[in-house]
Structures are given as C-alpha cells and as structure tokens.
C-alpha positions in Angstrom: -64.0 48.0 -32.4 -62.2 50.8 -30.7 -62.1 48.8 -27.5 -60.5 45.9 -29.2 -57.8 48.1 -30.8 -57.0 49.7 -27.5 -56.7 46.4 -25.8 -54.3 45.1 -28.5 -52.3 48.3 -28.2 -51.8 47.7 -24.4 -50.7 44.2 -25.0 -48.2 45.3 -27.6 -46.9 47.9 -25.2 -46.4 45.4 -22.4 -44.7 43.0 -24.8 -42.4 45.8 -25.9 -41.6 46.5 -22.2 -40.8 42.9 -21.5 -38.5 42.7 -24.6 -36.7 45.8 -23.4 -36.3 44.2 -19.9 -34.9 41.1 -21.5 -32.4 43.2 -23.5 -31.2 44.9 -20.3 -30.7 41.5 -18.7 -28.7 40.2 -21.6 -26.6 43.3 -21.5 -25.8 42.6 -17.8 -24.8 39.0 -18.7 -22.5 40.3 -21.4 -21.0 42.7 -18.9 -20.1 39.9 -16.5 -18.6 37.8 -19.3 -16.4 40.6 -20.5 -15.3 41.3 -16.9 -14.2 37.7 -16.5 -12.4 37.8 -19.8 -10.6 41.1 -18.9 -9.6 39.6 -15.5 -8.0 36.6 -17.1 -5.8 38.8 -19.4 -2.3 39.4 -18.1 -2.3 43.0 -19.1 -5.2 45.3 -19.3 -5.7 47.8 -22.0 -7.0 51.2 -21.4 -10.7 51.7 -22.1 -11.6 53.7 -25.2 -12.4 57.3 -24.6 -16.0 58.0 -24.1 -17.8 60.4 -26.3 -18.8 63.5 -24.6 -22.6 63.9 -24.3 -23.9 67.2 -25.7 -26.4 67.5 -22.9 -23.8 67.8 -20.1 -24.2 70.9 -18.1 -20.5 70.9 -16.7 -18.0 69.7 -19.2 -15.2 69.5 -16.6 -17.2 67.0 -14.5 -16.9 63.4 -15.8 -20.0 61.4 -15.7 -20.9 57.8 -16.4 -20.6 57.0 -20.1 -23.5 56.1 -22.2 -26.1 57.6 -19.9 -29.7 57.0 -20.9 -31.3 59.7 -23.0 -34.8 60.9 -22.5 -37.1 61.3 -25.5 -36.7 64.6 -27.2 -40.1 65.8 -26.3 -39.7 65.1 -22.6 -36.0 66.2 -22.2 -35.6 69.2 -19.8 -33.9 72.4 -20.9 -30.9 72.0 -18.6 -29.8 68.6 -17.4 -28.8 68.5 -13.8 -25.4 66.9 -12.9 -25.5 63.5 -11.2 -24.8 63.2 -7.4 -21.2 62.7 -6.3 -22.0 59.2 -5.0 -22.9 58.1 -8.5 -19.9 59.6 -10.2 -17.3 57.1 -11.4 -13.8 58.5 -12.3 -12.3 57.6 -15.5 -9.9 54.8 -14.8 -7.9 52.7 -17.2 -10.1 49.6 -16.7 -11.9 47.5 -19.3 -15.6 47.9 -19.4 -18.2 47.1 -22.0 -20.2 49.4 -24.2 -23.8 49.5 -23.3 -26.5 50.2 -25.8 -28.5 53.1 -24.6 -32.2 52.6 -23.9 -34.6 55.3 -22.8 -36.4 53.3 -20.2 -33.5 51.5 -18.4 -30.8 54.1 -17.9 -30.6 53.3 -14.2 -29.6 49.7 -15.0 -26.7 50.8 -17.1 -25.4 53.2 -14.4 -25.8 50.5 -11.7 -23.9 47.9 -13.8 -21.1 50.3 -14.5 -20.6 51.1 -10.8 -20.6 47.4 -9.9 -18.0 46.7 -12.6 -15.7 49.4 -11.5 -15.9 48.2 -7.9 -15.0 44.7 -9.0 -12.1 46.0 -11.0 -10.7 47.8 -8.0 -11.0 44.7 -5.9 -9.0 42.7 -8.5 -6.3 45.3 -8.6 -5.9 45.2 -4.8 -5.8 41.4 -4.8 -3.1 41.4 -7.5 -1.0 44.0 -5.7 -1.3 42.1 -2.4 -1.0 38.4 -3.5 0.5 38.2 -6.9 4.2 37.2 -6.8 6.6 38.1 -9.5 7.5 35.1 -11.7 10.9 33.7 -11.2 13.1 33.2 -14.2 13.2 29.6 -15.5 16.4 27.8 -14.5 17.1 24.4 -16.1 17.6 21.5 -13.7 21.3 20.7 -13.1 22.1 17.5 -11.3 24.5 17.7 -8.4 28.0 16.7 -9.4 29.1 13.3 -8.2 31.9 13.2 -5.8 34.3 10.3 -6.1 35.8 8.4 -3.2 39.2 10.0 -3.9 37.7 13.5 -3.7 36.0 12.6 -0.4 39.2 11.3 1.1 41.1 14.3 -0.3 38.9 16.8 1.6 40.4 18.6 4.6 39.9 16.5 7.8 38.7 13.4 6.0 41.9 11.5 6.7 41.8 12.3 10.4 38.2 11.2 10.7 38.9 8.0 9.0 41.9 7.3 11.2 40.0 8.1 14.4 37.1 5.8 13.6 39.4 3.0 12.5 41.3 3.5 15.7 38.2 3.3 17.8 37.0 0.1 16.2 40.4 -1.5 16.6 40.6 -0.4 20.2 37.2 -1.8 21.0 38.1 -5.1 19.4 41.4 -5.1 21.4 39.4 -4.7 24.7 37.2 -7.7 23.8 40.3 -9.8 22.9 42.0 -8.8 26.1 39.0 -9.9 28.2 38.9 -13.3 26.3 42.7 -13.8 26.7 42.5 -12.9 30.4 39.9 -15.5 30.9 41.8 -18.1 29.0 45.2 -17.4 30.8 43.7 -16.7 34.2 45.0 -13.2 34.5 43.7 -11.2 37.3 40.4 -12.1 38.8 36.9 -11.8 37.5 36.2 -8.8 39.6 39.3 -6.8 38.5 38.5 -7.5 34.9 35.0 -6.1 35.2 36.2 -3.1 37.1 39.0 -2.5 34.7 36.7 -2.6 31.7 34.3 -0.2 33.3 37.1 2.2 34.2 38.6 2.1 30.7 35.2 2.7 29.1 34.4 5.6 31.4 37.8 7.1 30.8 37.3 7.0 27.0 33.9 8.7 27.3 35.4 11.4 29.6 38.2 12.1 27.2 35.7 12.3 24.3 33.6 14.8 26.3 36.6 17.0 27.0 37.8 16.9 23.3 34.3 17.9 22.1 34.6 21.3 23.7 37.1 22.4 21.0 36.0 22.3 17.3 39.3 20.8 16.2 39.1 17.8 18.5 35.5 16.8 17.8 36.5 14.1 15.2 38.4 12.3 17.9 35.7 13.0 20.4 33.1 11.1 18.4 35.3 8.0 18.0 36.5 8.0 21.7 32.9 8.4 23.0 31.6 5.6 20.8 34.4 3.3 21.8 33.9 4.0 25.5 30.2 3.4 25.4 30.7 0.2 23.5 33.2 -1.0 26.1 30.9 -0.2 28.9 28.0 -2.1 27.3 30.2 -5.1 26.6 31.4 -5.0 30.2 27.8 -5.1 31.4 27.2 -8.2 29.2 30.3 -9.9 30.5 29.3 -9.2 34.1 25.9 -10.7 33.5 26.6 -13.7 31.3 30.2 -14.7 31.9 30.8 -13.9 35.6 27.2 -13.8 36.7 27.9 -10.9 39.1 24.6 -9.4 38.1 21.2 -11.1 37.7 19.6 -11.0 34.3 17.2 -8.2 35.0 19.9 -6.0 36.6 22.3 -6.6 33.7 19.7 -5.8 31.1 18.7 -2.6 33.0 22.3 -1.5 33.2 22.8 -2.2 29.5 19.7 -0.2 28.7 20.9 2.8 30.7 24.3 2.7 28.9 22.8 2.4 25.5 20.3 5.2 26.2 23.0 7.4 27.5 25.2 6.9 24.5 22.3 7.6 22.0 21.2 10.7 23.9 24.7 12.0 23.7 24.6 11.4 19.9 21.3 13.3 19.7 22.8 16.2 21.7 25.8 16.3 19.5 23.5 15.9 16.4 25.6 13.1 15.0 23.9 10.2 13.2 27.4 8.7 12.7 28.0 8.6 16.5 24.6 7.0 17.1 25.2 4.3 14.5 28.7 3.7 15.9 27.3 3.4 19.5 24.8 0.8 18.3 27.3 -1.2 16.2 29.9 -1.1 18.9 27.4 -2.5 21.4 26.2 -5.4 19.2 29.0 -6.5 16.9 31.3 -7.8 19.6 28.6 -9.1 21.9 28.6 -12.7 20.4 32.3 -13.0 21.4 31.4 -12.1 25.0 28.5 -14.5 25.2 30.5 -17.2 23.4 28.0 -17.7 20.6 24.4 -17.0 19.7 22.3 -17.6 22.7 18.9 -16.3 24.0 20.9 -14.0 26.4 22.6 -12.4 23.4 19.3 -11.9 21.8 18.0 -10.2 25.0 20.9 -7.8 25.1 20.5 -6.9 21.4 16.9 -6.2 22.0 17.9 -3.8 24.8 19.9 -1.8 22.2 16.9 -1.8 19.9 14.6 -0.6 22.6 17.1 2.1 23.6 17.1 3.4 20.0 13.4 4.1 20.0 13.5 7.7 21.3 16.3 8.5 18.8 14.2 7.1 15.9 11.2 9.1 17.0 13.1 12.4 17.3 15.5 12.0 14.4 15.0 10.4 11.0 18.3 8.4 11.0 17.7 5.2 8.9 21.2 4.0 9.6 20.4 3.8 13.4 17.1 1.9 12.7 18.9 -0.6 10.5 21.9 -1.0 12.9 19.6 -1.6 15.8 16.8 -3.7 14.1 18.8 -6.2 12.0 21.1 -7.7 14.7 18.3 -9.1 16.9 16.6 -10.8 13.9 19.9 -12.4 12.8 20.9 -13.4 16.3 17.5 -15.0 16.9 17.7 -16.9 13.6 21.2 -18.3 14.4 20.2 -19.1 18.0 17.3 -21.2 16.7 19.6 -22.9 14.2 22.1 -23.8 16.9 19.3 -25.0 19.3 18.1 -27.5 16.7 15.0 -29.7 16.7 12.8 -29.6 19.8 13.7 -26.0 20.5 13.8 -24.6 23.9 11.5 -22.3 26.0 14.2 -19.6 26.3 14.9 -19.5 22.6 11.1 -19.5 21.7 10.5 -16.6 24.1 13.5 -14.7 22.7 12.1 -15.2 19.2 8.7 -14.0 20.2 10.2 -11.0 22.0 12.2 -10.0 18.8 9.0 -10.2 16.8 6.9 -8.2 19.3 9.5 -5.5 19.8 10.2 -5.1 16.1 6.4 -4.9 15.3 5.8 -2.4 18.1 8.7 -0.2 17.2 7.7 -0.2 13.5 4.2 0.8 14.3 5.4 3.6 16.5 7.7 5.0 13.9 5.3 4.7 11.0 2.6 6.4 13.0 4.8 9.5 13.3 6.5 9.2 9.9 4.3 7.2 7.4 6.3 5.5 4.7 9.5 5.2 6.7 11.5 2.6 4.7 13.5 1.3 7.6 10.4 0.8 9.8 8.5 -0.9 7.0 11.4 -3.4 6.3 11.5 -4.1 10.1 7.8 -4.7 10.1 8.0 -7.1 7.2 10.8 -9.2 8.8 9.7 -9.0 12.4 7.7 -12.3 12.5 10.5 -14.3 10.7 12.3 -15.4 13.9 9.1 -16.7 15.6 8.0 -18.6 12.5 11.4 -20.1 12.1 11.5 -21.1 15.7 8.1 -22.8 15.3 9.5 -25.1 12.7 11.8 -26.8 15.3 9.0 -27.2 17.9 6.6 -30.0 18.4 3.2 -29.8 16.7 1.1 -28.2 19.6 3.6 -25.5 20.6 4.4 -24.7 17.0 0.7 -24.2 16.3 0.3 -22.0 19.3 3.3 -19.8 18.3 2.3 -19.4 14.6 -1.4 -18.9 15.5 -0.5 -16.2 18.0 1.7 -14.4 15.5 -1.0 -14.6 12.8 -3.7 -13.3 15.1 -1.6 -10.3 16.2 -0.6 -9.4 12.6 -4.1 -9.9 11.2 -5.4 -7.6 14.0 -3.0 -4.9 12.9 -4.2 -5.5 9.3 -7.8 -5.1 10.4 -6.9 -1.8 12.0 -5.3 -0.7 8.8 -7.8 2.0 8.2 -6.2 4.0 11.0 -2.7 3.3 9.7 -1.0 5.2 6.9 0.9 4.0 3.9 1.9 0.4 3.5 1.9 -0.5 7.2 -1.4 -2.3 7.3 -0.8 -4.1 4.0 2.6 -5.4 5.1 1.2 -6.6 8.4 -1.6 -8.3 6.6 0.8 -10.1 4.2 3.0 -11.2 7.1 -0.1 -12.4 9.0 -1.3 -14.4 6.0 2.1 -16.1 5.9 1.8 -17.0 9.5 -1.7 -18.3 9.0 -0.5 -20.5 6.1 2.2 -22.0 8.3 -0.4 -22.6 11.0 -2.7 -24.5 8.6 0.2 -26.5 7.2 1.3 -27.5 10.7 -2.1 -28.3 12.1 -3.7 -30.3 9.3 -2.5 -33.1 7.1 -3.9 -35.4 4.4 -6.9 -34.4 2.4 -8.0 -32.0 5.1 -5.0 -29.8 4.5 -5.7 -29.1 0.8 -9.4 -28.7 1.4 -8.8 -26.2 4.3 -6.2 -24.2 2.3 -8.6 -23.9 -0.7 -11.4 -22.9 1.6 -9.3 -20.2 3.2 -8.5 -19.0 -0.3 -12.3 -18.6 -1.0 -12.8 -16.9 2.4 -10.0 -14.4 1.7 -11.4 -13.7 -1.8 -14.7 -12.8 -0.2 -12.9 -10.6 2.4 -11.2 -8.8 -0.5 -14.6 -8.2 -2.1 -15.9 -6.8 1.2 -12.9 -4.7 2.2 -11.6 -3.8 -1.2 -8.1 -4.9 -0.2 -6.0 -6.4 -2.9 -3.7 -8.0 -0.3 -6.5 -10.3 0.7 -7.2 -11.3 -2.9 -3.5 -12.1 -3.5 -3.4 -14.0 -0.2 -6.4 -16.0 -1.3 -4.7 -16.8 -4.6 -1.6 -18.0 -2.7 -3.7 -20.2 -0.4 -5.6 -21.6 -3.4 -2.4 -22.4 -5.4 -0.8 -24.1 -2.4 -3.9 -26.2 -1.7 -4.4 -27.0 -5.4 -0.8 -28.2 -5.8 -1.2 -30.5 -2.8 -4.5 -31.7 -4.1 -3.0 -32.5 -7.5 -0.3 -34.6 -5.9 -2.3 -36.5 -3.3 -6.1 -36.1 -3.5 -7.2 -35.6 -7.1 -4.1 -36.5 -9.2 -4.4 -36.5 -13.1 -4.2 -40.4 -12.9 -7.7 -40.3 -11.4 -9.1 -39.7 -14.9 -7.0 -42.4 -16.7 -6.4 -45.3 -14.3 -9.1 -47.5 -12.9 -8.2 -48.6 -9.3 -10.1 -49.4 -6.2 -10.0 -46.5 -3.7 -11.6 -46.6 -0.2 -14.9 -44.7 0.1 -13.3 -42.3 2.6 -10.6 -41.3 0.1 -13.2 -40.9 -2.6 -15.4 -38.7 -0.3 -12.4 -36.6 0.6 -11.4 -36.2 -3.1 -15.0 -35.2 -3.9 -14.9 -32.4 -1.3 -11.5 -31.2 -2.5 -12.7 -31.2 -6.1 -15.8 -29.2 -5.1 -13.5 -26.7 -3.4 -11.4 -26.4 -6.6 -14.5 -25.7 -8.6 -15.7 -23.1 -6.1 -12.3 -21.3 -5.9 -12.0 -21.3 -9.7 -15.3 -19.4 -9.9 -14.8 -17.1 -6.9 -11.3 -15.8 -7.5 -11.8 -14.5 -11.1 -15.2 -13.1 -10.3 -13.8 -11.1 -7.3 -10.8 -10.0 -9.4 -13.2 -8.7 -12.1 -15.4 -6.9 -9.5 -12.3 -5.2 -8.1 -11.1 -4.1 -11.5 -8.1 -6.3 -11.8 -9.5 -8.5 -14.5 -11.2 -7.3 -17.7 -14.1 -9.1 -19.2 -13.6 -12.5 -20.8 -14.0 -11.0 -24.3 -11.2 -8.5 -23.7 -8.8 -10.6 -21.6 -9.1 -14.3 -22.4 -6.0 -15.8 -20.7 -6.9 -15.5 -17.0 -10.5 -16.5 -17.6 -9.3 -19.5 -19.7 -7.0 -20.6 -17.0 -9.7 -20.3 -14.4 -12.1 -22.2 -16.7 -9.6 -25.1 -17.1 -9.2 -25.3 -13.3 -12.9 -25.2 -12.9 -13.4 -28.0 -15.5 -10.8 -30.1 -13.7 -12.5 -29.7 -10.4 -15.9 -30.4 -11.9 -14.7 -33.5 -13.7 -13.0 -34.9 -10.6 -16.1 -34.2 -8.5 -18.4 -36.0 -11.0 -16.0 -38.9 -11.4 -15.5 -39.4 -7.6 -19.3 -39.1 -7.1 -20.0 -41.7 -9.8 -17.4 -44.1 -8.3 -19.0 -43.7 -4.8 -22.4 -44.6 -6.2 -21.2 -47.3 -8.6 -17.9 -48.8 -7.5 -15.3 -50.2 -9.8 -15.0 -50.0 -13.6 -18.6 -49.3 -14.1 -18.5 -46.2 -12.0 -15.4 -45.0 -13.8 -17.1 -45.4 -17.2 -20.4 -43.8 -16.0 -18.5 -40.9 -14.6 -16.8 -40.1 -17.9 -20.1 -40.3 -19.8 -21.6 -37.9 -17.3 -18.6 -35.5 -17.5 -18.9 -35.3 -21.3 -22.7 -34.9 -21.3 -22.6 -32.3 -18.4 -20.0 -30.2 -20.4 -22.3 -30.1 -23.4 -25.3 -29.3 -21.4 -23.4 -26.5 -19.6 -22.3 -25.2 -22.9 -25.9 -25.1 -24.2 -27.0 -23.2 -21.1 -24.2 -20.6 -21.5 -24.9 -20.1 -25.2 -28.6 -19.6 -24.6 -27.9 -17.1 -21.8 -25.1 -15.5 -23.8 -27.3 -14.2 -26.6 -27.0 -10.7 -25.0 -23.9 -11.3 -22.9 -20.6 -11.7 -24.7 -18.7 -13.2 -21.7 -21.1 -16.1 -21.3 -21.1 -16.7 -25.1 -17.3 -16.9 -25.1 -17.3 -19.3 -22.2 -20.0 -21.4 -23.8 -18.0 -21.8 -27.1 -14.9 -22.7 -25.1 -16.8 -25.4 -23.2 -18.1 -26.8 -26.5 -14.6 -27.1 -27.8 -13.5 -28.8 -24.6 -16.3 -31.3 -24.8 -15.5 -32.1 -28.5 -11.8 -32.5 -27.6 -12.6 -34.9 -24.8 -14.8 -37.0 -27.0 -12.2 -37.3 -29.7 -9.0 -37.5 -27.7 -10.1 -39.4 -24.6 -13.6 -41.0 -24.8 -12.9 -42.6 -28.2 -9.8 -44.4 -26.9 -10.5 -44.9 -23.2 -14.2 -45.9 -23.2 -15.6 -49.0 -24.8 -18.9 -50.6 -25.5 -22.1 -49.0 -24.4 -20.3 -46.2 -22.5 -18.6 -45.0 -25.7 -21.8 -45.1 -27.7 -23.8 -43.3 -24.9 -21.2 -40.6 -24.7 -21.2 -39.9 -28.4 -24.9 -40.1 -28.9 -26.0 -38.0 -26.0 -23.3 -35.4 -26.6 -24.1 -35.3 -30.3 -27.9 -34.9 -29.6 -27.2 -32.1 -27.1 -25.0 -30.3 -29.5 -27.5 -30.6 -32.3 -30.3 -29.3 -30.1 -28.0 -26.5 -28.9 -27.2 -25.5 -32.5 -30.8 -25.3 -33.6 -32.0 -23.5 -30.5 -29.1 -21.1 -30.7 -29.9 -20.4 -34.4 -33.5 -19.7 -33.6 -32.6 -17.3 -30.8 -30.1 -15.4 -33.0 -32.7 -15.1 -35.8 -35.4 -13.9 -33.5 -33.3 -11.0 -32.2 
C-alpha cells in the first residue's frame, strides 16, 4: 500500500511539473503577442514602475523585475547580485508582467532580455528608416491656359512669325522650282545647285543664330526650312531630272533627314524634329507630280531616319509625322494605279507595311505601351491589303497570305512582347487571313472554310487563353454564317420544295454541320475562359447559340433526307425527323439535367422549340401521313419524357 501511494505521488509531481512548464510556455507566447501589439502602436508608453524586491542586497543596482523567488525554507540569508551581463537597465519600453514561479525563474529572465533586445532593434529601425509624414495637401488641377494667354506670353509672337515664315519660304522654294520648269528658266543643273546652295545657307544661318539665346527662335525655323529644302532638292534631282539613280537619291535623302533629326536631338527640340519631318514630306508630292511609288520610297526614308530619334526621345509628334505620310501616300498611289496594280506599287505597299511593323516592334520593345507605335502597328498592313484588292487572284493571295503569316508569327511570339503589341499584331493578322480566305475560295467552300477557321480559332483561344483568338473566331463564324444564310442554307430551304443538285445538297449538308459545330464550340470556349456565365445565370448568349445550333442541325437533317429521298418525299421526311429529333434531344437533356441546371434549362427550351414547330409549321406545311407521324411520334416522346422525368425527380 505504501508503494502504491509513493508511485501515485511521483506521478502527481511529474504532472505538476509539466503543468508548470506549460504555464511558462504560455507566458512566453503572451510576451510575444504583447511585443507585437506594442510595436504596432504609434507611441509607446512608459512601463510601470517595478516593485522593489525586499531580498535585494544592493538597492542602487537595478535588476530584472519579477525575479523568481525561492521557497522560504531554501532561501539563503544574503542574496547575491546578478552578473552584469544579465542586468537590464530600466528603459521606457513596454514589457509584460510575468507571474513568478519558483521553478522557472531563468525562463522569465531570458524572456525579458530577449524582449529588451527586440525593442532596441525596433527603435534603431525607426530612427533609421521611418520618414516624417508629410502634411496632406489637397489636389489642385493645373490652371488652363487659353490661346490668348499663350500668344500673349513674351516671345510667343516672334516664334509664331518665325515658323510661319519658314513654312511660307519652303513653299515658295517649291513653287519657284515648278515655275522654273514650266517657263524653262535656267537649266536643270543650275536649279538643283541653286536649291542646294539655298538650303545649305539657311541651315548655316540657323546654326549661327543658335549661338545666342535671343536668336534661337529664328534658328529653329531657319534650320527646319533649310533641311526641308535640301531634302526636296534631292527628290527633284532623283525623280524630275534623273541626275541621281534611285539608290543614290534615297541614300542622299536619308543622310539629309538623319542630319536634321540629329540636330533636333542635339538642340533638344521636339518642335524642330517635327518641323524637319513635315517639311520633308508635305511638299514632296508637288515635286514628284503626284502620288507615285517613288514618293512612297522617299517618305519611307524619312520614317527610317526618325527611328534613332524615337528610340532616344519619347516624341509622339515625330512618330506620327513620320509614320502617317507613307501610309497615306501608299493608299493614294494604289488608288491612282487602279485595277491590275503594278509591281512597283505592290512592292512599295509591302515596304510600308514592313517598315511600319519593324519600327513599331522596336519602339514598343523599349517603351511598352507607346501609343504612337501601337497605332502604327495597327495600321501598318493596311496599304498591302488595299493593294491586294486591285491585283489578280494569285498575286493577291500571295500578298495577303504573306502579311497574315508575318503578323500571326508576331502574335505567336506575343509572350515575349509587352502590352498590347502581340494582341494588335494578332488582330491585324486575322484580318489579313480573312481577306486571304475570301480571295482564295468561293461558293460553298468559302462559307465552310470560314466557319471551320472560326472553330479552329476558338480551340486556339482555349489552348492559349487569348481572347483575341476567340473574338477572331467569332468574326470568322459570323462572316461564314452570313454567307451561308444567303447562298448555301437560306431560310427558304425549310419552306420551299425545289429540286437541287446532289452536289449543292452535299455542300449545304457540310455547311450546316459546320454551323452546328461552331454554335457548340464558341459558347463552350467562352464559358471555359470566363466570358460567359452558366445558362441558368445568363440566358441570352446561350439562347442565341442554341437557335443557331438548331438552325444548323435542322438544315443538316433536311439536306441529308433530301439526299437519301429526293423530291417532296425527302422534304416531308426531313421535317418529321427534325421534329422528332428535337423532342428526343430534349428528353436526353432533361434526364441528364436532373443534377445539372444548365442541361435542364436547355432541355426545356428545346421542348418549347419542338412544340412551336409542331403548331406553327408542321400543322400548316405538312400534310397526310407526314403530319400524323410528326404529331404522334413527338407526342409519344413527350409523354414518355414527362413520365420518366417525374419518376427521376421523385426518386431523388
């Protein structure tokens, strides 16, 4: 009996020790929580004064508060002071109050030292990194400056007069060259030399005036006028007088444009750079006597010359002034060339698209989201696609297919491109692919191929998670569906009985099958990508897709029946099969839709469509045995569907 009591006493002692250990750990957790709370407070409060211990041997020396006390029987007569390493000075920092425990005093002292070290670290961090809060200042929009105030500023009038004078001077030089040609003044060589001397003199005067701050306004205008005159003189020497071959004239024009733009960069003037570009391109059609491929080439030279400036400086005005003229000139050149086109005009259009695409990619690689570069990228393929409209079928397909392949390759590499660059290239490439399909195919093949491309693009969108591919697939499907409604499977197919060749019926069958497939694929992919909600939450798009699917399925069944049973008999059999197939499909969807709301909604919609067809069409259009068969079979299927559906609902 004594042994049992002793054993029970030992167990109780161990249990008491474990409870004490758990209490110490809970105290440590509380210490950490209070430390975090005190660190989050904006202003610390001083810790409460600690009560002096009666057992301290030296009152002047401050020891750790709440030291553990030994039992009264085991306490020594004189308590020795703690070592200096364990002493913590009294600092105004927050710390918790520990409950004293006779067996775990060393835990309390260790926790107190760790907390004090953490508090010191927080104080050093705040002194080093915390910034004083700035006073709140409400937002005040910048005051708008009117045109009168801008013109009223000091020096505004002189700048305006200088730039207007430069533009008038440049136009006067062009008119003088034209008049000299018409009147036969001087010879061709003196005209070219005189224009070069005048341009160089204007640039030299501008450089000299730029040395003084008061003359810099006139220096900008004179330099821009002189550079424009030199560039127009190079165009005249190449196209009018043919003193220079094409490659030499283009090289000379490139050097002149690059020199003028580098001067603008040196003087840090976006206005001068824009004036150099506009002065070089605006009057160029007068020299070339219209919009020609040679004009497009010289305008492309200016655009290429502006590339270094666009990379070094973010000047949208320069990008627009250099990028828009080649596009416009190429479009007008194609319009003036007319049907049949020409090799030179087609090459110029392709060059405009290639240079615009390359320049846009270079600029967006350095500055993602650059608006001017993105606009240039979007419109770069327009001249080539327009030129292809005036070409014969084979060259047109080659041009549009080449443009589509390049743009779609850029779109495929869109993961290495930033911003909207890849998506814009993909959209432009899909437009080029659409034009290629429309040019290459005709008849029923055109609508079937377009709808098939729509299905393919929807699957690409599902694989790549790119919404551009899905919207492109929708565009292809809509275009193909509209063509099919007019030529292949018109609505009159369901109402008028006429003899059609088997080849036309087979083509219509394939087109109807493509319509059914795309009506299922597009909404399913859109739902998977998160663009469409479920049918129970968003009925309209699913209802539209369902109507298109029913139209395709009905046309497919009717064309198939007329292929098997020609004439009126096939027409009647086809309509009976359509009605019965709708009711059977509704039964399947309702049975499967016991636990799926979407399928149940589609099933009830299909039941309504079948009933409407019976009442509105079959009752009036069918006759004899066909009408009886349609109503009897559909009614029996609906009765069976109702009883089966009721049993399934009751068994749930």
